[in-house]
C-alpha positions as CSV (number, residue, x, y, z in Angstrom):
1,X,0.0,0.0,0.0
2,X,1.2,3.5,-0.8
3,X,2.3,5.4,2.3
4,X,0.4,8.5,3.2
5,X,2.9,11.3,2.9
6,X,2.2,15.0,3.2
7,X,3.9,17.1,0.5
8,X,6.2,19.8,1.6
9,X,7.5,22.8,-0.4
10,X,11.1,21.6,-0.7
11,X,12.6,20.8,-4.1
12,X,15.3,18.2,-4.6
13,X,17.6,19.2,-7.4
14,X,18.3,16.6,-10.1
15,X,21.8,17.2,-11.4
16,X,22.4,17.1,-15.2
17,X,24.6,14.0,-14.9
18,X,22.1,12.1,-12.8
19,X,20.1,9.3,-14.4
20,X,17.2,7.8,-12.4
21,X,16.5,4.3,-13.6
22,X,13.8,1.8,-12.7
23,X,12.1,-1.3,-14.1
24,X,8.6,-2.6,-13.4
25,X,6.6,-5.7,-14.2
26,X,3.5,-5.4,-16.5
27,X,1.4,-4.2,-13.5
28,X,3.8,-1.4,-12.6
29,X,5.4,-3.1,-9.6
30,X,9.0,-2.1,-9.2
31,X,11.5,-4.9,-10.0
32,X,14.7,-2.8,-10.2
33,X,15.9,0.7,-9.1
34,X,19.4,2.2,-9.4
35,X,21.2,3.9,-6.5
36,X,20.3,7.3,-7.9
37,X,16.6,6.5,-7.7
38,X,17.0,5.4,-4.0
39,X,19.1,8.4,-3.1
40,X,16.8,11.0,-4.7
41,X,13.5,9.4,-3.6
42,X,14.9,8.6,-0.2
43,X,13.8,5.0,-0.1
44,X,15.8,1.8,0.4
45,X,15.7,-1.0,-2.1
46,X,13.6,-3.2,0.2
47,X,11.0,-0.4,0.5
48,X,10.7,-0.1,-3.3
49,X,11.0,-3.6,-4.7
50,X,7.6,-5.2,-5.3
51,X,5.6,-2.0,-4.7
52,X,3.7,0.0,-7.3
53,X,5.8,2.7,-9.0
54,X,3.2,5.3,-7.9
55,X,4.8,5.2,-4.5
56,X,6.6,8.4,-5.7
57,X,3.6,10.0,-7.4
58,X,3.2,13.6,-6.3
59,X,-0.5,14.8,-5.8
60,X,0.2,17.7,-8.1
61,X,0.5,15.3,-11.0
62,X,-2.6,14.9,-13.1
63,X,-3.9,11.3,-13.3
64,X,-4.6,12.0,-17.0
65,X,-0.9,12.1,-17.7
66,X,-0.5,8.6,-16.3
67,X,-3.6,7.4,-18.2
68,X,-1.8,8.6,-21.4
69,X,1.5,6.9,-20.3
70,X,-0.2,3.6,-19.8
71,X,-2.2,3.7,-23.1
72,X,1.0,4.7,-24.9
73,X,2.9,1.7,-23.4
74,X,0.1,-0.7,-24.0
75,X,0.4,0.3,-27.7
76,X,4.0,-0.8,-27.5
77,X,5.3,2.7,-27.9
78,X,7.7,4.7,-25.7
79,X,6.5,7.6,-23.5
80,X,8.1,10.9,-22.9
81,X,6.9,13.4,-20.3
82,X,7.6,15.7,-17.4
83,X,6.8,14.3,-14.0
84,X,6.7,15.8,-10.6
85,X,7.6,13.1,-8.1
86,X,7.7,13.0,-4.3
87,X,10.3,11.7,-1.9
88,X,9.6,9.7,1.3
89,X,9.8,12.9,3.2
90,X,7.3,14.8,1.0
91,X,9.9,16.9,-0.9
92,X,9.5,17.0,-4.7
93,X,11.6,16.7,-7.8
94,X,10.9,17.2,-11.5
95,X,12.2,14.9,-14.1
96,X,12.0,14.3,-17.8
97,X,10.9,10.7,-18.1
98,X,11.4,8.2,-20.9
99,X,9.5,5.0,-20.4
100,X,9.8,2.1,-22.8
101,X,8.4,-1.4,-23.0
102,X,11.0,-4.0,-21.9
103,X,10.9,-7.0,-24.3
104,X,12.3,-10.5,-23.9
105,X,14.3,-12.3,-26.6
106,X,11.1,-13.1,-28.5
107,X,9.9,-9.5,-28.5
108,X,7.2,-10.1,-25.9
109,X,6.7,-7.2,-23.4
110,X,7.7,-8.4,-20.0
111,X,7.7,-5.0,-18.2
112,X,8.7,-1.4,-18.5
113,X,12.0,0.4,-18.3
114,X,12.2,4.1,-17.2
115,X,15.1,6.5,-17.4
116,X,14.6,10.0,-15.9
117,X,16.9,13.0,-16.0
118,X,16.8,16.6,-15.0
119,X,14.1,18.7,-16.6
120,X,14.9,22.1,-18.0
121,X,13.4,25.0,-15.9
122,X,11.8,26.4,-19.0
123,X,10.0,23.1,-19.6
124,X,8.7,23.0,-16.0
125,X,7.5,26.5,-16.2
126,X,5.6,25.7,-19.5
127,X,4.1,22.5,-18.2
128,X,2.9,23.6,-14.7
129,X,-0.1,25.7,-16.0
130,X,-1.2,22.7,-18.1
131,X,-0.9,20.3,-15.2
132,X,-2.6,22.7,-12.9
133,X,-5.6,22.9,-15.2
134,X,-5.7,19.1,-15.6
135,X,-5.7,18.7,-11.8
136,X,-8.5,21.3,-11.5
137,X,-10.6,19.4,-14.0
138,X,-9.9,16.1,-12.2
139,X,-11.0,17.6,-8.9
140,X,-14.3,18.9,-10.5
141,X,-15.1,15.5,-12.2
142,X,-16.3,12.2,-10.6
143,X,-13.2,10.1,-9.7
144,X,-13.7,7.4,-12.2
145,X,-14.0,9.9,-15.1
146,X,-11.4,12.3,-13.9
147,X,-8.2,11.0,-15.7
148,X,-10.0,10.8,-19.1
149,X,-11.6,14.2,-18.6
150,X,-8.2,15.9,-17.9
151,X,-6.5,14.0,-20.7
152,X,-9.2,14.9,-23.2
153,X,-8.7,18.6,-22.2
154,X,-5.0,18.4,-22.7
155,X,-5.2,16.7,-26.1
156,X,-7.8,19.2,-27.3
157,X,-5.6,22.1,-26.0
158,X,-2.6,20.7,-27.9
159,X,-4.6,20.1,-31.0
160,X,-5.6,23.8,-31.0
161,X,-1.9,24.7,-31.0
162,X,-1.1,22.2,-33.8
163,X,0.9,19.9,-31.6
164,X,0.5,16.4,-30.2
165,X,1.7,15.3,-26.8
166,X,5.0,13.9,-27.8
167,X,5.9,16.9,-29.9
168,X,5.3,19.2,-26.9
169,X,7.3,17.0,-24.5
170,X,10.3,16.6,-26.8
171,X,10.1,20.1,-28.0
172,X,10.3,21.5,-24.4
173,X,13.3,19.3,-23.7
174,X,15.2,20.0,-26.9
175,X,14.5,23.7,-27.1
176,X,14.7,24.9,-23.4
Protein backbone atom coordinates (compact mmCIF):
# COMPACT_ATOMS: atom_id res chain seq x y z
CA UNK A 1 0.00 0.00 0.00
CA UNK A 2 1.20 3.50 -0.82
CA UNK A 3 2.32 5.40 2.29
CA UNK A 4 0.37 8.54 3.22
CA UNK A 5 2.92 11.34 2.86
CA UNK A 6 2.18 15.03 3.20
CA UNK A 7 3.88 17.06 0.46
CA UNK A 8 6.24 19.80 1.58
CA UNK A 9 7.47 22.76 -0.44
CA UNK A 10 11.07 21.59 -0.69
CA UNK A 11 12.57 20.84 -4.09
CA UNK A 12 15.28 18.24 -4.59
CA UNK A 13 17.60 19.21 -7.42
CA UNK A 14 18.34 16.61 -10.06
CA UNK A 15 21.82 17.22 -11.43
CA UNK A 16 22.36 17.11 -15.22
CA UNK A 17 24.59 14.03 -14.91
CA UNK A 18 22.11 12.05 -12.77
CA UNK A 19 20.08 9.28 -14.38
CA UNK A 20 17.23 7.81 -12.35
CA UNK A 21 16.50 4.28 -13.56
CA UNK A 22 13.81 1.77 -12.67
CA UNK A 23 12.13 -1.29 -14.11
CA UNK A 24 8.64 -2.59 -13.41
CA UNK A 25 6.61 -5.66 -14.23
CA UNK A 26 3.54 -5.41 -16.45
CA UNK A 27 1.40 -4.25 -13.52
CA UNK A 28 3.76 -1.39 -12.59
CA UNK A 29 5.38 -3.07 -9.58
CA UNK A 30 9.03 -2.11 -9.19
CA UNK A 31 11.54 -4.87 -10.01
CA UNK A 32 14.72 -2.77 -10.17
CA UNK A 33 15.93 0.67 -9.05
CA UNK A 34 19.37 2.18 -9.36
CA UNK A 35 21.18 3.88 -6.50
CA UNK A 36 20.33 7.33 -7.86
CA UNK A 37 16.61 6.50 -7.66
CA UNK A 38 16.99 5.38 -4.04
CA UNK A 39 19.05 8.43 -3.09
CA UNK A 40 16.78 11.00 -4.73
CA UNK A 41 13.48 9.42 -3.64
CA UNK A 42 14.89 8.64 -0.17
CA UNK A 43 13.76 5.01 -0.08
CA UNK A 44 15.76 1.84 0.43
CA UNK A 45 15.72 -0.97 -2.08
CA UNK A 46 13.56 -3.21 0.19
CA UNK A 47 11.04 -0.36 0.54
CA UNK A 48 10.73 -0.12 -3.26
CA UNK A 49 10.99 -3.62 -4.73
CA UNK A 50 7.60 -5.20 -5.35
CA UNK A 51 5.59 -2.02 -4.72
CA UNK A 52 3.68 0.04 -7.27
CA UNK A 53 5.79 2.69 -8.97
CA UNK A 54 3.23 5.29 -7.94
CA UNK A 55 4.80 5.24 -4.46
CA UNK A 56 6.62 8.38 -5.68
CA UNK A 57 3.61 10.03 -7.37
CA UNK A 58 3.17 13.64 -6.27
CA UNK A 59 -0.47 14.75 -5.81
CA UNK A 60 0.18 17.73 -8.13
CA UNK A 61 0.54 15.26 -11.02
CA UNK A 62 -2.62 14.88 -13.07
CA UNK A 63 -3.87 11.30 -13.29
CA UNK A 64 -4.62 11.97 -16.96
CA UNK A 65 -0.88 12.05 -17.71
CA UNK A 66 -0.53 8.55 -16.27
CA UNK A 67 -3.59 7.40 -18.22
CA UNK A 68 -1.78 8.60 -21.36
CA UNK A 69 1.48 6.94 -20.25
CA UNK A 70 -0.21 3.55 -19.79
CA UNK A 71 -2.17 3.74 -23.06
CA UNK A 72 1.04 4.65 -24.92
CA UNK A 73 2.92 1.73 -23.36
CA UNK A 74 0.07 -0.72 -24.02
CA UNK A 75 0.36 0.26 -27.71
CA UNK A 76 4.01 -0.84 -27.55
CA UNK A 77 5.33 2.71 -27.90
CA UNK A 78 7.69 4.68 -25.68
CA UNK A 79 6.48 7.56 -23.54
CA UNK A 80 8.14 10.91 -22.92
CA UNK A 81 6.91 13.36 -20.33
CA UNK A 82 7.57 15.68 -17.44
CA UNK A 83 6.78 14.25 -14.04
CA UNK A 84 6.72 15.77 -10.58
CA UNK A 85 7.64 13.06 -8.08
CA UNK A 86 7.65 13.01 -4.29
CA UNK A 87 10.28 11.69 -1.90
CA UNK A 88 9.61 9.69 1.26
CA UNK A 89 9.81 12.95 3.25
CA UNK A 90 7.31 14.81 1.03
CA UNK A 91 9.87 16.88 -0.89
CA UNK A 92 9.46 17.00 -4.67
CA UNK A 93 11.59 16.73 -7.77
CA UNK A 94 10.87 17.25 -11.46
CA UNK A 95 12.17 14.87 -14.12
CA UNK A 96 12.00 14.35 -17.85
CA UNK A 97 10.93 10.70 -18.12
CA UNK A 98 11.38 8.22 -20.94
CA UNK A 99 9.48 4.97 -20.35
CA UNK A 100 9.77 2.07 -22.79
CA UNK A 101 8.39 -1.44 -23.02
CA UNK A 102 11.00 -3.99 -21.87
CA UNK A 103 10.92 -6.96 -24.26
CA UNK A 104 12.27 -10.47 -23.89
CA UNK A 105 14.30 -12.28 -26.58
CA UNK A 106 11.12 -13.15 -28.50
CA UNK A 107 9.93 -9.52 -28.47
CA UNK A 108 7.18 -10.06 -25.88
CA UNK A 109 6.72 -7.17 -23.44
CA UNK A 110 7.73 -8.36 -19.97
CA UNK A 111 7.67 -5.04 -18.15
CA UNK A 112 8.73 -1.44 -18.48
CA UNK A 113 12.03 0.40 -18.26
CA UNK A 114 12.23 4.06 -17.25
CA UNK A 115 15.08 6.53 -17.38
CA UNK A 116 14.57 9.97 -15.87
CA UNK A 117 16.87 12.96 -16.02
CA UNK A 118 16.77 16.58 -14.96
CA UNK A 119 14.08 18.69 -16.59
CA UNK A 120 14.91 22.13 -17.98
CA UNK A 121 13.44 24.95 -15.85
CA UNK A 122 11.81 26.43 -18.95
CA UNK A 123 10.01 23.14 -19.61
CA UNK A 124 8.74 22.95 -16.04
CA UNK A 125 7.47 26.54 -16.25
CA UNK A 126 5.65 25.70 -19.48
CA UNK A 127 4.11 22.47 -18.20
CA UNK A 128 2.93 23.62 -14.75
CA UNK A 129 -0.06 25.66 -16.03
CA UNK A 130 -1.21 22.70 -18.14
CA UNK A 131 -0.90 20.27 -15.24
CA UNK A 132 -2.64 22.70 -12.88
CA UNK A 133 -5.61 22.89 -15.24
CA UNK A 134 -5.69 19.11 -15.56
CA UNK A 135 -5.72 18.70 -11.78
CA UNK A 136 -8.47 21.33 -11.52
CA UNK A 137 -10.56 19.37 -14.04
CA UNK A 138 -9.91 16.12 -12.18
CA UNK A 139 -11.04 17.60 -8.86
CA UNK A 140 -14.26 18.87 -10.47
CA UNK A 141 -15.05 15.53 -12.15
CA UNK A 142 -16.26 12.23 -10.65
CA UNK A 143 -13.22 10.14 -9.68
CA UNK A 144 -13.72 7.37 -12.24
CA UNK A 145 -14.01 9.87 -15.10
CA UNK A 146 -11.36 12.35 -13.94
CA UNK A 147 -8.23 11.01 -15.72
CA UNK A 148 -10.03 10.75 -19.05
CA UNK A 149 -11.56 14.23 -18.64
CA UNK A 150 -8.23 15.91 -17.93
CA UNK A 151 -6.45 14.02 -20.69
CA UNK A 152 -9.20 14.93 -23.16
CA UNK A 153 -8.74 18.61 -22.22
CA UNK A 154 -4.96 18.40 -22.70
CA UNK A 155 -5.21 16.70 -26.08
CA UNK A 156 -7.80 19.24 -27.27
CA UNK A 157 -5.62 22.10 -26.00
CA UNK A 158 -2.61 20.70 -27.86
CA UNK A 159 -4.62 20.13 -31.05
CA UNK A 160 -5.61 23.81 -31.04
CA UNK A 161 -1.91 24.71 -30.96
CA UNK A 162 -1.11 22.25 -33.77
CA UNK A 163 0.92 19.88 -31.58
CA UNK A 164 0.53 16.41 -30.22
CA UNK A 165 1.66 15.30 -26.77
CA UNK A 166 5.01 13.87 -27.83
CA UNK A 167 5.89 16.94 -29.92
CA UNK A 168 5.26 19.19 -26.92
CA UNK A 169 7.27 17.05 -24.49
CA UNK A 170 10.27 16.56 -26.77
CA UNK A 171 10.14 20.14 -28.00
CA UNK A 172 10.32 21.48 -24.45
CA UNK A 173 13.32 19.25 -23.74
CA UNK A 174 15.21 19.98 -26.95
CA UNK A 175 14.48 23.70 -27.05
CA UNK A 176 14.71 24.92 -23.44
